[in-house]
N, C-alpha and C positions, 0 to 999 in steps of 0.2 A: 286627350289621347283616347283612342278607342279601346274597348275591352280586349280586343285581339292584340293590340300593341302592348298592353300590360302583361298579357300572357307571354309574349315574346321576351320581354325583359326578365321575367321570372324564370324562363326556361334557359336563358343564355348560360348561366353557370353550370346547369345540368348538361346541356349539349356539349359544352367544352370539356366535360369530364372532371370539372373541379369540385363538384358537390355530388353527394349521393342522391339518388332518386327519392329514397325514403326521407332523408333529412329535408330535402326541398319540399316534398309533399306535406310533411308534418308542419313545417313553417308556414306554408300556404294555408293549411287548415287552421292554424293558431292565429295568424296575423293578417291573412288576406293578401291580396295582390300588392298593396303598397309595401309590404314587409312589416316587421315589428318596429314599434316605436323605439327610437334610439339607435337603430342599426346604422343609419346613414351617418350619424354623428360619430359612432364608434369607428366606422371605416375611415372617416375624414381625420379623426384624431390619431388613429394608428398610422395612416400614411404620413401625417405631419411628423410624428415621432421618429419614424423610419428615416424620413428626409433629414431630420436634425442630427442623425448619427453620421459623423463624417466619413466613416469607412464603409458604410453600406451604400450600394448603388440602388437608389430608390426606384429607378425604372426597371430593375431586374426582378422586383418583388411585386406581385399582384395581391391585393388585399380585398376580401369580400367578407361581409358579415351577415349572418342569418340567425335570428333569434339570439343575439348577443354572443354567438360563437364566431370567432374570426378564423377565416380560412386563408392561409398563406400559400402562394404558389409562385414558382419561378425557378431560376437557376442562378447560382452565385459561385464565387471563386473558392470559398473555403467553408469548412464546417463551423468555424467561429462565426461567420456571417449568418449561418442558419440558426445557430443557437442565440445569437444576439438579437436577431429580428424577432424570434419567438419571445425572448425575455422582455424586450421592449413592449411588445403588443400585450403581453399578460398584465402589464402595469397600467394600461389604459382603463380609465373608469368605465364600468358597465360591462366589461368583458367577463363572460362566465366560462369560456374555454377557448382553446386555440387548437386548430388542426393544421399542423405544419407539414406541407407537402413540397417544401423548397428542396431542390436537388443541387448537386454540384455540377458546374460546367465541365464538360469533357473537352479539354483543349488539347 
């Protein structure tokens, strides 16, 4: 992958409004373009745990990890789902924080 391609992948969460510019830049400075060691595993483990919860709709919740902080985004049907997703992710090994931006569906 070219250097420009790496930059594009790093910028996607920022451009979609999911992560702050400062947080993204600080992670880049600390960990470089590939991201911090362990972030990909944390994301994969968090997604797996969410999928294992029978009443959470896994496709409704997006999970990203930067510097061991998990960012949750999406829209779900109830406040219970919002709290449950955050609680599940906080228990994933390696997670140092959770930024929960999940909202309620407006039906």
